[in-house]
Every structure is written in C-alpha cells, then in structure tokens.
C-alpha positions, 0 to 999 in steps of 0.5 A: 251310779253313773248319773251321780258320777256325772256320766251318761248311760245308754238305756232302752227307751219306753215305746214312744208316746202318742206325740213322740214322732218328731224326736226320740231320746235313747239314753239318759242324760246328766251333767257332762253329757254332750251331743245333739240329744242334749241340744234338743233337751235344751230347747224343750226346757229353755223356759225353766231357766233361773232368773236372768239366765238364757239357756244356750242351746249348745249341746253341753250339759252343764250346771245351767242345763241341770238346774233348768232340768230340776225346775222342769221336773219339779214344775210337772211334779216329776222326781227331781233328780237333775237326770233327763230319763224315761219319766222326763222324756215321757212328759216332753213326749206328752207336751210336744206335737209331731213337728216339735212345737209344744202342744199349746203353740203353733208356727201359724201363731207366729209367721203372719208377718203382715199377712205374708204368712212365711218366715222369709224376708227377715234377717235370718233364713226361714229355717233359722227363724223357725228354729229360733221361734220353736225355742220361744214356743217352748219357753212360752210353754213353760210360762203358760204352765207357771201361770196356771195353764191359762191361754197366751195369745200371740199378736205378733211373732216373726216379721220380715224386714218389710213388715217390721218397718210397716208396723213401726218396729225397731230396726234392731227388732228381735221379731226379724230373727224370730227371736221375740213374740208379743203377748196380747191383751186377750191372754188369760194371765194379766200383762204384769203377771206375764211380764214378771213370770217372764223373767223366770222364763229364760227371756232376756228382752221383756217389755210391758206396760209403761214401756213406750208402746207396750200398753197393749201387749208384753213383748219377750225375746231372747238376746245376748244382753238383759233388758226388762222394763215395765214401769206400770207393773 
C-alpha cells in the first residue's frame, strides 16, 4: 500500500549476501523517496536509463529512476514493480564487489593513465574521478549484460592531463574527469553492437567506427549534452 502511494517504508533486510560488504540498504525505495540510499541505487541502475537519458545521481527517486529500476528488474528476470526492495537488493549484492564496483569491472582497468596507475593529475580530485569511473563501470555492467554477458575490454579509462595530451586526446576529454571509457576490439561484442546498445545504457557521448580516430575502439562517456556518432555502424 505504501509503495503504491509513492511512499517508503522501513523494512528489515535479509542477511547480507556474499558481496554485500560495500553498502547495505535498510528500507524499500519507491517514487518520492530521497536520501543517500537513493543515490546509491541510482548509481547501480544508471546503465538502465531510457534511450537518450542520463540518470542523475541526486538522491531523488523520480520517474526516470523508477523507469530505470523497472528495466533493471526486467533485465534480470525479477518482478517488475518499480520498488527497490529485497529482490532488487539481492541482485545488486550479487553483482557488486566489496569496493562497490560491479563484478565484471575493476578500478585497475581504468587507472593506467599512461602508466601512472592512479587517479591523480586530472581535471578533478582523485576521489571524484574514482566516483565518476564507478558510475561508468555500472553502466558498462548493464551494457555487458544486454549484450549477452560477453566480456568488454577497456583500453583507456581515466587519464591525467599530461597523459591525455601525450596520447593526442581532446583538450576537453571526458577521460580527464573519469567520465569516459574506451572499449577495445578484443571485446566480445562488435564495435557497432557496443555503440548501438550504449545508447540505451545512459551514455551521452558515444563515438565509434567512422568517427575520426575511433575505428579501433568505441568511446562512451557521461556529460550534459548528447553526441552520438558512428557513421560506419
């Protein structure tokens, strides 16, 4: 009854799952809820946004969050009710590692930065870069699942300003903010499959085959405006 009215209820959670050491939800969440627990949920389901949408990690459970949650639930064969409760949390716990990154991606894949192996020297603090990259990881986890759970290989993640310059990156590259990733040719899905499905995974910037400098990878990123281009797809 509370969920139908768009309200939230405090509930006792089940015993923590094996990968539930990074964060535990302590209440059901539905439209109208707000708080840091909503923001944690939004990060995990950011890759289930509607085409052209980019889920705000703002702690406000609105229509876009509910729609993304419903797609997440449908994508993993859960009951589709738009309410984050025990079944949703159990699936998230099964998908995440102890550092809150998704099971199939890790910080180590994103922090090479020309061999510096950390998240410093970019346009934002290391903590912000890691937080931004974690969101990208969760979007890629969704993309990976939609593409048949085939591995996705990261060829470039975070870059320091000096690294970005040395590889010829744009002076406004999202890589320097931890808001982008390049998906390489060794990935299981094809370039065009990754580019196409990326449009339904919350990415605002998606560049692929046929776009200058992108014939050997697909670039995905988060920003405030939309730009998708892959002339050869």
